[in-house]
N, C-alpha and C positions, 0 to 999 in steps of 0.2 A: 801645935802642929808646926813642923819645920819647913813646910812648903814642898817637900819632896813628893813627886807623883807616886801613886800606888798602882802597880801593874796588876791588872785583873786578867786572869787566864780565861780566854774565850772557851765556850762550850765546844767540844769536838763535834764535827758534823759527819753524819752517815748519809750517803746517797744510795738509795735503793732504786735500781733500775727495775721498775715494778711491772713486769711483763705479763702478769696475770691480774691486772688491775680491774678487769671486768668481772671477776669471780669473787664470791663471798668467802668461800672456804680456803682454797689454795691461794687465793689472792689475799684478801684482808686477814684472815686468820693465820695464813702462812707467813705473811709479813710481820704480824704481831709476834710470832714465834721467833723470827729472825732478829728483830730489833731488841727482843728481850735479852739477847746475848751481847748487846752493845749499850749497857746502862750509861746514863749521863750524856748521851749523844742527842744533838738536834737532828731530827729525821727529815730528809728531803725525799720526796717521791716523784720519780720521773717515769712516765708511761708513754714513750714515743710511738707506740703501736696503735693507740686509740685516742680519740678526741672526747671520749665519754667514760673516764675512769670512775670507779666507785668512790664515794665519800667515806673514808675509813673512820673519820672522827679523831684521827691522830695524824701527825706528820704534816708537812707542808707540800702541797702539790706545786710543781714547777714545770715550765714549758721547755726548758733546755738545761743541760747539766751545768752545775755550778761548782766552784772550788769547794773541795771537801777533804776530810781526813781519811775516809774509808769508803769503798764502793762495794756493793753487792749486786750482782746481776742474777735475777731470779729465773725460774723456769718459765715456760711459755707454751701456749697452744699452737704457736707458729713454729716453723721449721727452718733451721739453718740451711738444710739441703734444698729448700725452696725459698731462696733469698728474696726479700722484699726491700723496697727503697728505704724504709725507716731504719733498717738494720745498718745502713751506712753511717748513721749518726752514732749508733752504739759502737761500731767499729772504730770511728774516729776517737771516741773516748778511750777505748781499750789501748789504742796505739799511743795516745798522748799523755795519759795520766801517769803520775809518779807516786800516787797514793796506793796503799794496800788495796788489792782488787781480788774479790772472791766471786766465783761463779758456781751456780747450782743448775744442773741439768742443761737447759738451753744456754744458761750462762757459761757452763763448762764447754759446751760445743762451740759457741760463737767466739769465745776467747781463743780456743785452739785453732779455729779456722782463720781468724784474723792474724794470728801469729804464725802463719805459714802452714797450718795443718790441713786436714781434709775431713769432711763429714759426709756420710752417706746414709740413705734411708733404707732400713731393713724391710723385708716383706711383711713382717708381723711386729706388732708392738710388744714390748716387754713390760709386764705389770705384775710384780711380785716382790717378795723380800728374798734376797739372795746373799750368799756369802761373798765378802770382799777380802781378798788376800793382800795384805799390806806389805810394803817393801821391808819393814822391820820384822816380818814374820807373824804378825798378829792377824787373826781372822775375826772379822766382825760381820754382823747381819744388818743389811741396809735395804731401804725401800726404793725400788726402781719403778718408774713409769715413763717410758720414752720409746720412740721408734727410730729417731736419728741416732747414729753412732759415730763417735770420733774414731777414725781408722788411722790417722796420722796426727800426732800431737804437735807437729811443727816445732817451735822453740821450747815447748813445755816438756818437762821430764815426767814420765809415768812412774807413779809411786804406789799404785794400787790397781788391782784387776779383779774382775768377776768372771765366772765361767762363760757367761753370755756376752761379756763386754770387756775386752782386754784392756781398754783404756778407761778406767773408772775413777782414778784420782790422779791429778797432775799438779806439779808446782814448777814455777819458772826458776832457772838456775841463778839468775842475777836480779830479777825484779820481784817485788813483794806480791806475787800472784799465786793463788791456789784455787783449784777447781775440783768439783766432784760431780759425777754423773747421777748419783742418787739424790734423794730428797731428804736431807737431815731435818728439815723443818716440818716434815709430815709426821709429827708426833701423833699419838693415839687420839688426843683431843681434837686435832685438826681433821683427822680422818672421820671421827664420829660427827663433827659438825658438818663435814662435806656430805655425809649421808643425810643428816637432818634437814639441810637446806636445799637438797636436791642437786648439788654439784656432782654427786656420785651415786650411782645406782647400788642397790643391795648386792647385786652380782659383782659389780666392780669392787665394792668394799670387801667382799669375802676373799678376793684374790690376795689381800694383804694379811690374812689371818688376824692375829691379835694386834698387829701394827706396831709392835714394840721394836725399836732399833737400838743397836748397841752404842752408836755415836750420834750426838746431837750436833747442832750448828757449831757450838764452841769446840767440841772435841774432834770434829771432822775438819773444820776450816781454820780455826783460830789456834789450834795446838801447835 
């Protein structure tokens, strides 16, 4: 040995802002599907909306956001249009981070809101698979379940729209941020588990047909 130090590359860290941490299917199983697209990452789970998150059996629960390489903000049963104090801590993270940041459903909404946009609540919820028209001309079918809508993207650029939701996909012009209103993590196995564990009724499950989407987490957020 010549005494030279050997540099060991640290494992990259993924912070999941886990806003469905109280649910077995869209929480635990949904996060499992998300992190599957970030192989080799250490997973940190931050659930600022609850003091009683589920024990997933994977990832490390943390009480406040830590330095990380990538951030994903999940969907939530809470509403950006009905702001709660814990959302201020998520807003601070959105404003301050320089890491790649991805938002799904609620994550899409809060990112747009914090970056100068506007979110309003519709009279009825949208629960179905719908076509999304992408800026590049592609049409895909994606699963939506939401009632809040982004009506002004703020700093974000709109790059995809649905008939019921004009602002369905956004990306930031200068920062590494991308968001989607739909749920790319809601793959067929997650939907079936949601039915089996009682997170979703049979009537609700039937709204999504076969539950097959054209884009998953990788192809909708990381492409």
